[in-house]
N, C-alpha and C positions, 0 to 999 in steps of 0.2 A: 647547401648541400640538397640534392633533390630528394623526393620521398622515397623513391627506388632505392637510391643509394644509402640513405638512412636505415631503410628496411634491411638491406642486405649486411649492413656494417654491425647493427646492433640487435636484429632478429625481431624488432619491433614493427608493428604494422597499425596504422592509425585508421586505415580506411575500412568502411564496412564491406561485407561480402555481397556478392550480387543477391543472395537470398535476404540479407538484412536489409540492404536498400529496397528491394521489392516488398517486404513487410513495412517498412517505414513509409514509402509512398502509398502503399495500399491504404493503411490505417490514416494517413494524413488525408487522402482523398475522402475516405469514409466521414471523418470529423467535419471536413469543410461542407460536405453535403448534408449530413444528418444530425450532428452534434451541435455545431456553432449556431444554427439559426434560431433555435429556441432555448438557448442557454439563459437568458436572462429571465424569461418566463418561469423556467423550472426553478430558478433560484428564488423567485417571488412566490410561487404556488407552493414551494416545498413537498412536491409529489415525486415519488420514486417513478424513474422513468422505464417501466416495464417494456415498452415498445423498443426503446433503444438498447436495452440488455439482450433482448430477443435478437434484434438486428446484428448485435456484436456477436451473439453466439452462433447466427447462421454463417457468419463470416469466418468463424474459428477462433475469435479472440477471447474466449471464456476459459480456454484451456491449454493455452499456447505451448506451455512447458512441460506438459504431461505426456507421457508416452502415447503414441499413436494407437497401440493396442488396447489403451483404455479410453479411446476417444479424443485424445488430446493431440495437439500438433506437432509435438516432439522437437520444438526448436529450442535454443539455447536461452538463457536469461538476459544476455545482451539484446537479442530480438524483442524479448518481452519489456527490456526498459524502453526500447524505441517506442513501442506501441503506447505504454503507460505515459511516457512523455507527451506524445502527439494529443493523446486525448485530454491530459491535464492542461495543455496549452490553451484549451478552450473550456473544458468542464472538469475542475477537480473533483467534484462529488461523483461523476461517473467514472472518473479515474480510479478514486478509491474503492468504489464498488468493484471494479474488475481486479484490482490489485489484492483486495481483501479476500475475495472469493478464490481467487487463483493461488495466493500465497499462504494464506492462514488456514481456513477450513479444507479447502482440497489439498493444500500442501502438507498438512498434517496426515491427512489420509494417505497421500502419496508416500510420505516419510516412513509411517508405522504401520500401515494395514497390511494384512495378509492377502494372498490372492483373492479369495472369495469376498472379503470386503472391497477390495479396489473394484472387482467387477460388478459388484452391487450398487457401491456408493460413488467411486471416482468417476466410473464411466459417464453416468449422467451428469456429474458436476463438470467434468472436462468438457462435455458437449454442450454446457449451457441449458440443457434440458432442466436441471434444478440449481438453486440457488444455495450457497453454503454460508453458515454463519459459525464463528470461532469463539467460544464463550469461556474467556479467562478472567476478565476483570470483575470484581465485585465492589459493592459500595464500600466496605471497610477494607479493602486490599486492591491497591494499584501496582505500583512497582514491586511490593512485598508479595508475591505470590503464594508465599508460605502461610500468609495469614487468612487465606481464604476459608470461609465457612461451609461451602458446598460439601456434602458428603454422599458416598455411594455405599451403602452397606449390603453386604452379601447377604442373601436370603434364597437358600436352596439353588436353583440354577440361575439366578438372576440378580441384579442388584437394584436397590430401592435409593433413587437419587432425589436429593431435597436441596434447594438453595435458590439464590437469586444473583443473576449476573447483570452488570450494568456497562453501558456505552458499547453495546453490541452492535456491529455493523451488519445489516440485514437482519437484524434482530426480530421484525415483524413481517418480513417478506421471505425470510429463508426457508428453506425446505429440510436442508440436512445439517445438523448442529454437531459440532465437535466441542464436548464439555469437559472441563477439567474439574476433578473432584477429589476430596480426601478419601481414600480407601482405607488408610490406616493413620488416624489424626495423630497418633503418639510419634510417628517417624519424622515429622515435618516435611521438608520437600520430599523425602524418599517415600513418603506414604501417599503422594499423589499420582493418581492416574487419569487416563483419558478415555472417552467413551463418545460413540456415534449415536446420535438420537435423532429420530425422525420427527419434524415438525408437528405432525398430525397425531402423535401419540398422546394418550391420556395424560394430563398432568402438565403438559408443556403449553406455556401461555405467554404471549408478549406483554410486557407490563407498559409503563408509562415510556411516551415517546419522548426524546430529549429534545428541548428547544435550544438550538445552538447559535453560536455566533457566525459561523459560516458551514459550509459543506451541506448546504440545505436541502439538496434532493438526495442525498446519501441518507439511507435508513438507519437510524440509531436509536435503540431502544433498552429498556430492561428486558429480560428474559427470566421467566419465574417456573422453576421445577418443583413440583408438589407430589411426592410419592410416585414419581415416575419409575415404571418397571423396565428395566434395560436388560435385556437378554445377555447371558454371560459371552455369546458370540460377539456382542458389540463393544466388548473391551477393545480399545484401540492402542495396539502395542502390548508391551509387558506390563504387568501389575507393578505399580509403583515406580515405574519409569515416564510417567506423564510430565514430570518437570523438566527431566533431562531432554525428552524430545520437544518441549516447549520451547527451550532455549534455542534449540535448532531451528525451529519453525520461525522463531522472532528474527534470527538472523536473516533468513531468506525473506521474510517480510520486510525487513529494512531495505532491501533491494528496491522493492516497489516503491516504498516512501521516499527514497532518495531520488528515483525517476519521477516520480510524481512532483515532488520539490522542484527539480529542474524544469519540468514543464510550466509549472507557475511561474517561476523567475523568468524563463523564456517569454511567457505570455507577458509579463510585465515589461520586459526589454522592448519587444516587439511593437507593444502599444505605445511605448514612450517614443520610439524612433518614428512611429507613424504621426503621432501628435505633435511632436517638436518639430517636423518637417512643414507641418500644415499651419501651426500656430504661429502668428506674427506679433511681435512686439517692437516698438520703434522701428519699424520699417524692414525688419529682417525676421527670419525664422528663428524660434528660440533655440532650435538645435544648434545655430551657429554661435550661441553664447557659450564662453567658457565653462561657466558653471554647469551648464546642462550637458554640455559635451562631456565634462569629467564624469558626471553621474552616469551617464550612459556608457561610458568606456570602462569604468569600474564594474558596472552590471555583466557587460558583455564578457569581460575577463574571467569574471567568477563563475558566469554560467558555463563557459568552456571547462574550467577547472572541476566544477562540480559534475559534470557530465563525464569527465574522465575518471573521477573517484569512483562514480557510480558504476560505470562500465568495467574498470578494474575489479570491484567486487564481484559483479555478475560474471565476468570471465572466469575468476577464481573458482566460484561455484560451480559453473559449467566444467571446469577440469578437476572437479573433485578435489580441491585444495582447501586449506584452512583459509577463512575468510572473515572470521569474527572481528578482528581488529579493523580490517579494511572497510567492511560494511558499516561499522560504527562511525568510522572517519567520514565515510560518503554520507551517511545519513545526517550526522552533526553538521557537516559543512552545507549540505545542500538545503537542509531544512531551515537553516539560520539565514542562509541567503535568500531563501523564498520570502522571508519576512522582510529582510533588508531591500530586497528587489521591488516587492510590492510597495513598500514605504516611500522608496524613492519614486516609484512610478507615480504615486498619488501626489508627491511633492511637484513632479515635473508637470502634471496636469493643473496644478493650482487648484481652484475652485471645482473646476470640472471633475476633478478626481474625486471629489467628495459625494458626487451625485451619481445615481444608480444608471444614467444614461451612458456612462462609460464603464468598461469592464475592470478598471483598476481597482475600484472600491471592492469588488468582489474578490479580486486577486488578494488583497490585503486581508479580507476576513477569512478567506479559505486557508491563507498561508499559515496561519497561527497553529493550526492543529499539527503541523508537520513536526514542529519542535515538541510536541507532547505524544502523540500516538506512537504506539510500538516501541516505547522508551524515551523518554524525555531527554532533552540535551544533557542534563546533569547525569542521567544514567549512561549516557554514550560516553561521556567523559570518564566517568569510573570503569567502563569496559575497557576503553582505550589505555588507560593507566594501568589497570590489571594486566592487560596482554603484553604492554611494554615492559612491565616488572619480570614478567615470565621471560621474556625474550632475553633481558639483560641481566637479570639476577639469577636466572635458572630456577 
């Protein structure tokens, strides 16, 4: 059955629109010219790539999904996924910077801010003139956000915010912070609120930089807030609804993590195909050996499956339909695939896969974060199970 006949018969369309193809081809060309050449050096130096982020902003890739009236590109999340995948295929650290900036800090403001807040804060974020950092996790509270210790106590027409956040992406290079804090500690998650904080305010300091397994040129630090005076108008969303909005933000963020995972897995696949065609043993390319062929075939099949899961979740978000279960499925499958694909790629490369001359050892280090960040695999399984019970048990 042809693609056209299938589409007419089922209403399904697996082809990208002209706009989506243009976005994919544009970012692919950008990555080949500007990102790929220095990726090994950035991984070794662990320096944040300010120049590349600026170039991405100039091309409109730092606020793709946000409304044009606030400086964004006004494109859908499927297009966003295409861009993140292309960047992650070569540099997962840079892809994480773009994804977290767009989906978390900017995403929370786009979701919950009033008009004046969007004009003041979302516009420069969407244009890439400023970088965003989203501050949720604390040293003593990871998946259990209700265990946070950061507080924002009302005093006259402002809030006094105190606390420490950890594992904050863009923590030392960010300009605009969205911070979750307890405004009523006795109410649990219903006492959590969100605030927009400017990085140059008194009392805002970046703390210890995290030494990580991978994602080396992505900035990850502690952020310390000490008696920060937050104007009342910088309350983001309704008082006490910070946790509710956070769950929505995380759903959106998992789309980006899913696409990032697909990019890593695709990189592992493509590098394995290249290497297995060049490397010869016993007079033949190793790609002709059934064991290698099987590994590559399995990875290729799962990359396609992961991409479809991610794009389904992105499409549902674009249609303003529920997508919590679907994005958890996508994030779970794609992130665990990234780890498997990278592991298989190292195995296919043999000893060469273990040295930094080849890209696959970096893929292996970078991939592991995908199963942890924005909700571990265990959390995703809990969410999927909960959503399934809602559907079938009522």
